[in-house]
N, CA, C and O of each residue as an XYZ file, in Angstrom:
676
protein
N     -17.711     -1.266      7.246
C     -17.059     -1.418      5.532
C     -16.903     -3.025      5.801
O     -16.652     -3.662      6.824
N     -17.159     -3.406      4.453
C     -16.931     -4.716      4.099
C     -15.736     -5.011      3.789
O     -15.533     -4.700      2.615
N     -14.316     -5.731      4.569
C     -13.210     -5.466      3.940
C     -12.495     -5.632      1.873
O     -11.466     -5.585      1.200
N     -13.922     -5.826      1.781
C     -12.972     -5.969      0.155
C     -13.638     -4.991     -0.539
O     -13.333     -4.847     -1.722
N     -14.857     -3.975      0.158
C     -15.220     -2.707     -0.527
C     -13.909     -1.515     -0.305
O     -13.411     -0.756     -1.137
N     -13.524     -1.749      1.508
C     -12.679     -1.003      1.358
C     -11.094     -0.784      1.347
O     -10.378      0.093      1.830
N     -10.752     -2.322      0.350
C      -9.469     -2.196      0.012
C      -9.632     -0.986     -1.581
O      -8.915     -0.079     -2.005
N     -10.726     -1.496     -1.975
C     -11.092     -0.832     -3.262
C     -11.427      0.808     -3.320
O     -10.988      1.569     -4.182
N     -12.205      1.138     -2.335
C     -12.051      2.703     -1.669
C     -10.728      2.732     -1.817
O     -10.212      3.373     -2.732
N     -10.054      2.068     -0.969
C      -9.001      3.068     -0.352
C      -7.553      3.100     -1.630
O      -6.517      3.754     -1.510
N      -7.958      2.122     -2.864
C      -6.870      2.443     -3.759
C      -7.663      3.370     -4.573
O      -7.305      4.509     -4.869
N      -8.731      2.824     -4.905
C      -9.403      4.177     -5.284
C      -9.175      5.692     -5.687
O      -9.055      6.239     -6.783
N      -9.158      6.329     -3.921
C      -8.886      7.066     -3.564
C      -7.556      7.549     -4.461
O      -7.545      8.291     -5.443
N      -6.250      6.766     -3.681
C      -4.946      6.649     -3.659
C      -4.716      6.744     -4.731
O      -3.857      7.625     -4.722
N      -4.917      6.359     -6.103
C      -4.542      6.905     -7.533
C      -5.563      8.237     -7.582
O      -4.869      9.253     -7.551
N      -6.489      8.439     -7.624
C      -7.269      9.560     -8.162
C      -6.630     10.878     -7.620
O      -6.612     11.889     -8.322
N      -5.944     10.845     -5.973
C      -5.125     11.328     -5.751
C      -3.542     11.725     -6.242
O      -3.114     12.867     -6.082
N      -2.869     10.832     -6.751
C      -1.716     10.153     -7.799
C      -1.884     11.014     -9.343
O      -1.135     11.120    -10.314
N      -2.833     11.386     -9.120
C      -3.136     11.316    -10.737
C      -2.749     12.827    -11.121
O      -3.258     13.639    -10.348
N      -1.798     13.503    -12.354
C      -1.646     14.381    -12.687
C      -0.010     14.653    -12.504
O       0.665     15.289    -13.314
N       0.543     13.984    -11.152
C       2.043     13.850    -10.587
C       2.569     13.192    -11.779
O       1.939     12.437    -12.520
N       4.106     13.649    -11.917
C       4.888     13.607    -13.295
C       5.733     12.166    -12.532
O       5.379     11.381    -11.652
N       6.574     12.253    -13.085
C       7.738     11.352    -13.134
C       8.539     12.535    -11.882
O       8.629     12.423    -10.660
N       8.948     13.460    -12.669
C       9.610     13.804    -11.693
C       9.332     14.710    -10.213
O       9.919     14.816     -9.136
N       8.098     15.277    -10.831
C       7.053     15.668     -8.727
C       7.005     14.140     -7.785
O       6.618     14.101     -6.617
N       7.472     12.964     -8.551
C       7.058     12.001     -7.473
C       8.119     11.446     -7.082
O       8.056     10.666     -6.131
N       9.659     11.780     -7.883
C      10.596     11.668     -7.130
C      11.023     13.161     -6.237
O      11.587     12.966     -5.160
N      10.877     14.010     -6.479
C      11.404     14.963     -6.003
C      10.410     15.375     -4.713
O       9.302     15.015     -4.317
N      11.166     16.085     -4.397
C       9.672     16.787     -2.863
C       9.629     15.782     -2.045
O       9.421     14.653     -2.489
N       9.826     16.019     -0.634
C       8.894     15.325      0.229
C       8.167     15.586      0.685
O       8.025     16.602      1.365
N       7.189     14.469      0.400
C       5.684     14.720      1.008
C       5.549     14.610      2.789
O       4.742     15.195      3.512
N       6.726     13.572      3.201
C       6.210     13.293      4.393
C       8.463     14.181      4.898
O       9.081     14.927      4.139
N       8.872     13.774      6.000
C      10.039     14.464      6.609
C      10.847     13.550      5.089
O      11.222     14.033      4.021
N      10.874     12.424      5.473
C      11.942     11.598      4.483
C      11.642     10.293      3.694
O      12.194      9.196      3.608
N      10.173     11.058      2.977
C       9.859     10.283      1.556
C       8.953     10.838      0.684
O       7.799     11.256      0.786
N       9.704     10.745     -0.135
C       9.245     11.588     -1.477
C       7.560     10.667     -1.397
O       7.131     10.010     -0.449
N       6.848     10.950     -2.836
C       5.589     10.269     -3.326
C       5.772      8.962     -3.524
O       5.128      8.027     -3.048
N       7.057      8.940     -4.549
C       8.068      8.045     -4.955
C       8.403      6.438     -3.928
O       8.399      5.265     -4.302
N       8.661      7.029     -2.584
C       8.998      6.232     -1.761
C       7.687      5.702     -0.910
O       7.532      4.692     -0.224
N       6.851      6.744     -1.220
C       5.260      5.964     -0.586
C       4.355      5.019     -0.973
O       3.701      4.198     -0.330
N       4.483      5.455     -2.928
C       3.703      4.462     -2.636
C       5.257      3.838     -3.616
O       5.248      4.051     -4.829
N       6.478      3.110     -3.000
C       7.026      1.823     -3.184
C       6.517      1.419     -1.806
O       6.306      0.217     -1.966
N       6.293      1.620     -0.933
C       5.895      1.206      0.871
C       4.511      0.722      0.264
O       4.321     -0.493      0.320
N       3.531      1.494     -0.301
C       2.138      1.102     -0.535
C       2.307     -0.364     -0.952
O       1.861     -1.402     -0.464
N       3.555      0.022     -2.629
C       3.204     -1.250     -2.860
C       3.683     -2.566     -2.087
O       2.869     -3.422     -1.741
N       4.595     -2.638     -1.922
C       5.318     -3.803     -0.421
C       4.345     -4.103      0.041
O       3.742     -5.165     -0.114
N       4.065     -3.213      0.667
C       2.224     -3.482      1.772
C       1.425     -4.355      1.071
O       1.017     -5.422      1.532
N       1.179     -3.914     -0.078
C      -0.086     -5.124     -1.153
C       0.452     -6.188     -1.506
O      -0.351     -7.115     -1.615
N       1.791     -6.498     -1.793
C       2.123     -7.258     -2.190
C       2.953     -8.196     -0.428
O       3.945     -8.923     -0.373
N       2.238     -7.848      0.448
C       1.940     -9.025      2.125
C       0.836     -9.255      2.127
O       0.373    -10.307      2.567
N      -0.160     -7.878      1.400
C      -1.376     -8.255      1.576
C      -1.640     -9.643      0.873
O      -2.041    -10.711      1.336
N      -1.248     -9.233     -0.513
C      -1.761    -10.426     -2.356
C      -1.110    -11.967     -1.230
O      -1.736    -13.010     -1.041
N       0.368    -11.586     -0.629
C       1.152    -13.219     -0.180
C      -0.161    -13.718      1.106
O      -0.589    -14.869      1.016
N      -0.634    -12.945      2.059
C      -1.857    -13.353      3.360
C      -2.968    -14.164      2.404
O      -3.303    -15.323      2.646
N      -3.492    -13.374      1.273
C      -4.693    -13.941      0.388
C      -4.067    -15.547     -0.169
O      -4.458    -16.675      0.131
N      -2.941    -15.101     -1.094
C      -2.800    -16.278     -1.615
C      -2.502    -17.572     -0.499
O      -3.040    -18.675     -0.595
N      -1.528    -17.181      0.569
C      -1.627    -18.563      1.361
C      -2.798    -19.227      2.105
O      -2.699    -20.392      2.489
N      -4.087    -18.373      2.345
C      -4.562    -18.850      2.362
C      -6.135    -20.122      1.272
O      -6.933    -21.045      1.435
N      -5.509    -18.993      0.098
C      -5.726    -20.331     -1.154
C      -5.137    -21.171     -1.299
O      -5.707    -22.262     -1.314
N      -3.837    -21.110     -1.464
C      -2.932    -21.904     -1.443
C      -2.004    -22.148     -0.663
O      -1.198    -21.219     -0.703
N      -1.631    -23.120      0.200
C      -1.212    -23.341      1.762
C       0.609    -23.568      1.084
O       0.813    -24.367      0.170
N       1.176    -23.159      1.392
C       2.212    -23.392      1.561
C       2.530    -22.707      0.100
O       3.010    -23.428     -0.776
N       2.238    -21.172     -0.196
C       2.697    -20.542     -1.442
C       4.033    -19.694     -0.914
O       4.496    -19.431      0.196
N       4.210    -19.558     -1.562
C       5.918    -18.151     -1.913
C       5.611    -16.871     -1.546
O       5.525    -15.869     -2.256
N       5.379    -17.065      0.197
C       4.677    -15.896     -0.122
C       6.004    -14.560      0.648
O       5.935    -13.932      1.704
N       6.815    -14.561     -0.165
C       8.523    -14.182      0.249
C       8.021    -12.649      0.649
O       8.870    -12.236      1.440
N       7.106    -11.725      0.465
C       6.652    -10.489      1.500
C       6.371    -10.467      2.580
O       6.639     -9.544      3.348
N       5.457    -12.015      3.003
C       4.898    -12.223      4.205
C       6.000    -12.489      5.424
O       6.117    -11.940      6.519
N       7.034    -13.939      4.562
C       7.746    -14.442      4.836
C       9.313    -12.890      5.895
O       9.825    -12.791      7.009
N       9.375    -11.946      4.281
C      10.633    -11.051      4.958
C       9.504    -10.271      5.925
O      10.512     -9.854      6.495
N       8.393     -9.675      6.655
C       8.057     -8.623      6.953
C       8.082     -9.906      8.487
O       8.794     -9.441      9.377
N       7.812    -10.520      8.657
C       7.717    -11.648      9.813
C       8.795    -11.614     10.609
O       8.713    -11.552     11.836
N       9.896    -11.652      9.951
C      11.092    -12.299     10.482
C      11.732    -11.104     10.339
O      12.909    -11.460     10.276
N      11.717     -9.861     10.243
C      12.428     -8.930     10.255
C      11.647     -7.797     11.006
O      12.175     -6.911     11.677
N      10.244     -7.976     10.778
C       9.421     -6.854     12.040
C       9.454     -5.909     10.778
O       9.985     -6.120      9.688
N       8.557     -4.522     11.333
C       7.806     -3.786      9.806
C       9.413     -2.997      9.724
O      10.292     -3.185      8.882
N       9.419     -2.240     10.690
C      10.661     -1.303     10.472
C      11.812     -1.747      8.978
O      11.928     -1.485      7.781
N      12.636     -2.773     10.322
C      13.523     -3.339      9.066
C      13.149     -4.173      7.602
O      13.968     -4.687      6.839
N      11.670     -4.142      7.457
C      11.333     -4.828      6.229
C      11.208     -3.705      5.088
O      11.647     -3.857      3.948
N      10.177     -1.907      5.814
C      10.321     -1.296      5.076
C      11.539     -0.619      4.455
O      11.728      0.043      3.434
N      12.178     -0.981      5.317
C      13.931      0.201      5.270
C      14.530     -0.788      4.213
O      15.302     -0.322      3.374
N      14.283     -1.871      4.201
C      14.713     -3.263      3.537
C      14.471     -2.597      1.861
O      15.226     -1.988      1.103
N      12.891     -3.103      1.736
C      12.399     -2.678      0.852
C      12.539     -1.523     -0.311
O      12.733     -1.699     -1.514
N      12.360     -0.118      0.510
C      13.075      0.997      0.725
C      14.998      0.795     -0.162
O      15.384      1.561     -1.045
N      15.313      0.360      0.044
C      17.203     -0.010     -0.301
C      16.823     -0.684     -1.476
O      17.727     -0.891     -2.285
N      15.529     -1.127     -1.792
C      15.541     -1.583     -3.297
C      14.875     -1.351     -3.835
O      14.979     -1.427     -5.059
N      13.878     -0.963     -3.266
C      13.237      0.020     -4.736
C      14.067      1.274     -4.740
O      14.937      1.303     -5.610
N      13.998      2.058     -4.142
C      14.674      3.592     -4.311
C      15.617      3.786     -5.809
O      15.853      4.933     -6.189
N      16.012      2.859     -6.431
C      16.352      2.295     -7.775
C      15.589      2.419     -9.214
O      16.039      2.343    -10.357
N      14.503      2.599     -8.813
C      13.254      1.967     -9.553
C      12.971      3.071     -9.855
O      13.291      4.047     -9.177
N      11.932      3.159    -11.568
C      11.509      4.154    -11.571
C       9.739      4.529    -10.730
O       8.909      3.681    -10.403
N       9.664      5.578    -10.626
C       8.313      5.729    -10.019
C       7.371      5.122    -10.758
O       6.675      4.426    -10.019
N       6.881      5.045    -12.377
C       6.185      4.496    -12.707
C       5.729      2.954    -13.033
O       4.669      2.450    -13.405
N       7.181      2.386    -12.682
C       6.850      1.086    -12.131
C       6.845      0.710    -11.431
O       6.386     -0.416    -11.620
N       7.272      0.964     -9.730
C       6.084      1.120     -8.558
C       5.466      1.381     -8.800
O       4.672      0.454     -8.644
N       4.770      2.495     -9.375
C       3.020      2.824     -9.303
C       2.187      1.197    -10.290
O       1.096      0.637    -10.195
N       3.283      0.998    -11.058
C       2.654      0.285    -12.051
C       2.263     -1.058    -11.936
O       1.542     -1.651    -12.739
N       3.161     -1.894    -10.088
C       3.150     -2.942     -9.379
C       2.060     -2.446     -8.581
O       1.033     -3.115     -8.462
N       2.224     -1.137     -7.931
C       1.037     -1.425     -7.066
C      -0.677     -1.904     -7.622
O      -1.448     -2.736     -7.143
N      -0.815     -1.052     -8.720
C      -1.951     -1.462     -9.331
C      -1.417     -3.082     -9.882
O      -1.574     -4.145     -9.281
N      -1.045     -2.954    -10.627
C      -1.182     -4.646    -10.387
C      -1.770     -5.731     -9.589
O      -2.709     -6.509     -9.755
N      -0.764     -5.487     -8.521
C      -1.221     -6.405     -7.662
C      -2.238     -5.688     -6.384
O      -2.156     -5.754     -5.158
N      -2.845     -5.254     -6.958
C      -4.399     -4.385     -6.268
C      -4.961     -4.860     -7.082
O      -5.987     -5.272     -6.541
N      -4.996     -5.152     -8.299
C      -6.042     -5.559     -9.608
C      -5.782     -7.399     -9.071
O      -6.893     -7.839     -8.775
N      -4.867     -8.310     -8.918
C      -5.026     -9.631     -8.488
C      -5.340    -10.202     -6.928
O      -5.802    -11.268     -6.521
N      -5.026     -9.393     -6.481
C      -5.671     -9.257     -5.253
C      -7.237     -9.308     -4.954
O      -7.692    -10.261     -4.322
N      -8.207     -8.093     -5.493
C      -9.762     -8.153     -5.756
C      -9.498     -9.416     -7.127
O      -9.827    -10.483     -6.608
N      -9.227     -9.583     -8.027
C      -9.592    -11.201     -8.372
C      -9.705    -12.298     -7.218
O     -10.781    -12.807     -6.901
N      -8.545    -12.593     -6.654
C      -8.859    -13.226     -5.696
C      -9.352    -13.457     -4.878
O      -9.110    -14.529     -4.323
N     -10.842    -12.082     -4.084
C     -10.952    -12.035     -3.512
C     -12.410    -12.674     -3.787
O     -12.877    -12.964     -2.685
N     -13.582    -13.109     -5.123
C     -14.628    -14.349     -5.818
C     -13.623    -15.275     -5.651
O     -13.500    -15.810     -6.753
N     -12.685    -15.851     -4.729
C     -12.497    -17.700     -4.312
C     -12.831    -16.854     -2.463
O     -13.281    -17.622     -1.613
N     -12.654    -15.826     -2.174
C     -13.123    -15.609     -0.703
C     -14.269    -15.333     -0.432
O     -14.845    -14.449     -1.065
N     -15.001    -16.150      0.765
C     -16.056    -15.605      1.422
C     -16.328    -14.790      2.239
O     -15.690    -13.770      1.979
N     -16.878    -14.679      3.024
C     -17.072    -13.909      3.852
C     -16.885    -14.785      5.289
O     -16.375    -14.250      6.274
N     -17.310    -16.063      5.302
C     -16.630    -16.105      6.369
C     -15.046    -16.148      6.132
O     -14.434    -15.619      7.060
N     -14.298    -16.619      5.177
C     -13.057    -17.086      5.571
C     -12.233    -15.714      5.541
O     -11.167    -15.690      6.156
N     -12.600    -14.744      4.963
C     -12.337    -13.058      5.446
C     -12.642    -12.849      7.583
O     -12.045    -12.377      8.550
N     -13.667    -13.418      7.338
C     -13.593    -13.413      8.844
C     -13.716    -14.218     10.011
O     -14.445    -14.209     11.003
N     -12.207    -15.341      9.329
C     -12.244    -16.360     10.655
C     -10.852    -15.536     11.113
O      -9.953    -14.773     10.759
N     -11.225    -16.049     11.810
C     -10.234    -15.636     13.159
C      -8.746    -16.955     13.564
O      -8.504    -18.119     13.882
N      -8.139    -15.596     13.224
C      -6.224    -17.285     13.429
C      -5.630    -17.174     12.659
O      -4.404    -17.278     12.713
N      -6.572    -16.815     11.235
C      -5.410    -17.015     10.053
C      -3.685    -15.702      9.984
O      -2.911    -15.433      9.065
N      -3.728    -15.448     10.786
C      -2.763    -14.596     11.146
C      -1.958    -13.964     12.557
O      -1.717    -12.893     13.112
N      -1.765    -15.245     12.682
C      -1.770    -14.766     13.898
C       0.241    -13.871     14.499
O       0.823    -13.580     15.544
N       0.454    -13.824     13.254
C       1.535    -12.907     13.559
C       1.161    -11.410     13.873
O       1.712    -10.638     14.658
N       0.156    -11.222     13.109
C      -0.275    -10.167     13.465
C      -1.323    -10.142     14.399
O      -1.306     -8.965     14.761
N      -2.078    -10.610     14.916
C      -3.112    -10.605     16.081
C      -3.660    -12.042     16.546
O      -4.864    -11.926     16.775
N      -3.313    -13.062     16.719
C      -4.047    -14.569     17.184
C      -5.648    -14.200     16.989
O      -6.403    -15.047     16.513
N      -6.146    -12.842     17.394
C      -7.995    -13.588     17.438
C      -8.536    -11.987     16.420
O      -9.445    -11.199     16.683
N      -7.256    -11.980     14.895
C      -8.141    -11.285     14.394
C      -7.973    -12.305     12.759
O      -7.445    -13.395     12.542
N      -8.689    -11.335     11.870
C      -8.894    -12.616     10.536
C      -8.199    -11.327      9.521
O      -7.820    -10.172      9.712
N      -8.275    -12.157      8.497
C      -7.538    -11.327      6.922
C      -8.969     -9.689      7.032
O      -8.733     -8.545      6.644
N      -9.733     -9.971      7.394
C     -10.872     -8.556      6.903
C     -10.065     -7.619      7.946
O      -9.677     -6.462      7.784
N      -9.935     -8.459      9.050
C      -9.825     -7.581     10.508
C      -8.282     -6.537     10.489
O      -8.103     -5.444     11.025
N      -7.203     -7.486      9.546
C      -5.977     -6.821      8.621
C      -6.285     -5.995      7.931
O      -6.002     -4.851      8.286
N      -6.812     -6.144      6.981
C      -7.813     -5.282      5.911
C      -8.005     -3.812      6.597
O      -7.335     -2.781      6.538
N      -9.506     -4.251      7.438
C      -9.619     -2.753      7.825
C      -8.647     -1.991      8.984
O      -8.604     -0.770      8.827
N      -7.922     -2.476     10.035
C      -7.220     -1.741     11.120
C      -6.258     -1.714     10.514
O      -5.499     -1.111     11.272
N      -5.489     -2.043      9.286
C      -4.162     -1.781      8.850
C      -3.377     -1.476      7.288
O      -2.374     -0.950      6.806
N      -4.814     -2.329      6.853
C      -3.750     -1.866      5.503
C      -4.736     -0.935      5.223
O      -4.220      0.132      5.557
N      -5.542     -0.770      4.922
C      -6.367      0.433      4.560
C      -5.857      1.289      4.988
O      -4.949      1.743      4.292
N      -6.191      2.124      6.609
C      -5.312      2.815      7.214
C      -4.496      3.577      6.604
O      -4.521      4.726      6.161
N      -3.252      2.140      6.696
C      -2.144      2.509      5.825
C      -1.878      3.476      4.580
O      -1.113      4.400      4.304
N      -3.265      2.534      3.779
C      -3.347      3.889      2.643
C      -3.736      5.366      2.683
O      -3.186      6.410      2.331
N      -5.358      4.914      3.472
C      -5.670      6.065      3.729
C      -4.399      7.041      3.988
O      -3.767      7.668      3.138
N      -4.262      7.014      4.925
C      -2.900      8.387      6.056
C      -2.136      8.485      4.552
O      -2.314      9.634      4.147
N      -1.527      7.879      3.795
C      -0.410      7.982      3.452
C      -1.321      8.535      1.916
O      -0.641      9.496      1.556
N      -1.919      8.457      1.392
C      -3.509      8.883      1.002
C      -3.422     10.447      1.176
O      -3.010     11.089      0.210
N      -3.736     11.039      2.199
C      -4.390     12.111      3.063
C      -3.322     12.889      3.030
O      -3.491     14.099      3.183
N      -1.647     12.223      2.769
C      -0.658     13.448      3.123
C       0.282     14.124      1.344
O       0.967     15.068      0.949
N      -0.296     12.928      0.878
C      -0.254     12.803     -0.634
C      -0.828     14.117     -1.129
O      -0.263     14.901     -1.891
N      -2.179     14.261     -0.524
C      -3.704     15.080     -0.722
C      -2.893     16.416     -0.466
O      -2.793     17.175     -1.430
N      -2.409     16.717      0.518
C      -1.907     18.028      1.428
C      -0.663     18.482      0.432
O      -0.428     19.534     -0.163
N       0.106     17.067      0.528
C       1.702     17.968     -0.791
C       1.175     18.046     -2.081
O       2.023     18.269     -2.945
N      -0.254     17.899     -2.555
C      -0.756     18.373     -3.870
C      -1.057     19.837     -3.756
O      -0.527     20.853     -4.206
N      -1.990     19.611     -3.070
C      -2.377     21.565     -2.685
C      -1.419     22.170     -2.451
O      -1.207     23.182     -3.120
N      -0.470     21.765     -1.393
C       0.536     22.342     -1.255
C       1.628     22.891     -2.901
O       2.269     23.929     -3.069
N       1.434     21.673     -3.863
C       2.131     22.772     -5.005
C       1.294     23.237     -5.501
O       1.660     24.411     -5.466
N       0.194     23.239     -6.072
C      -0.549     23.487     -6.605
C      -0.727     25.263     -5.909
O      -0.726     26.178     -6.733
N      -0.870     25.607     -4.381
C      -0.542     26.736     -4.467
C       0.755     27.564     -4.325
O       1.020     28.639     -3.788
N       1.319     26.824     -4.881
C       2.890     27.608     -5.058
C       2.869     27.537     -6.566
O       3.127     28.649     -7.026
N       2.782     27.166     -6.949
C       2.109     27.681     -9.095
C       1.436     28.778     -8.817
O       1.716     29.709     -9.572
N       0.822     28.956     -8.185
C      -0.514     29.912     -8.261
C       0.108     30.913     -7.812
O      -0.125     31.977     -8.386
N       1.127     30.925     -6.614
C       1.646     32.036     -6.171
C       2.707     33.221     -7.100
O       3.527     32.686     -7.846
N       2.695     34.700     -7.060
C       3.441     35.121     -7.825
C       5.159     34.593     -7.559
O       5.050     33.859     -6.577
N       6.055     34.608     -7.797
C       7.281     34.756     -7.864
C       7.831     35.740     -7.933
O       7.942     36.562     -8.843
N       8.536     35.645     -6.075
C       8.996     36.693     -5.171
C      11.021     36.877     -5.721
O      11.886     36.200     -5.165
N      11.401     38.094     -7.059
C      12.365     37.707     -7.229
C      12.795     39.364     -7.287
O      13.965     39.692     -7.486
C-alpha cells in the first residue's frame, strides 16, 4: 500500500474506533495494563508530531523538529515516558484534537512530496540508514496506530458487553 494511503486509512480507522467515547470513558479504565484510551491517544499524537517533524525536515531543512530531536536523543522508551508525564494533565479532548490537527497537517504536506521523495533511502538514518520516509510510515507509524486501534476496539466491545449484561446484585 502507498504510504500516503496507509497513513490516511490508519488514522480514519482510529477515529472511527474512538467514536462514542466520552472524556470519562477515555480517562478511566485501562485498555492495556498501564494505559487508558487517553494515554494511547496521547502517545499516538506525540508520534504523529514525530512524523510531522520528519516530513517537515525534508521540506524545510533545519526546521524546529523538537519531537524528532527528543525521540532521537532520549530513545523511544524514555521519550514516551517524558511525553506521557506532560500529557497526563491534559484533557482527552485536547489530545485528540491535537492528533487530528497534526494528521491533517501531514496530509496537506504530502502534496509537496513526490513518490521519489517518500522512497529516497537514507533520509532517516536514526531509524535505519537504508530506510525511506515511506518505509518508516509503513513499518513503524501505521503499525503502531493499527495496534492501538485494535486494542481500543477490543476494549470498546468489552464495554458494550458489560452494558448489556444484567447486573449481579
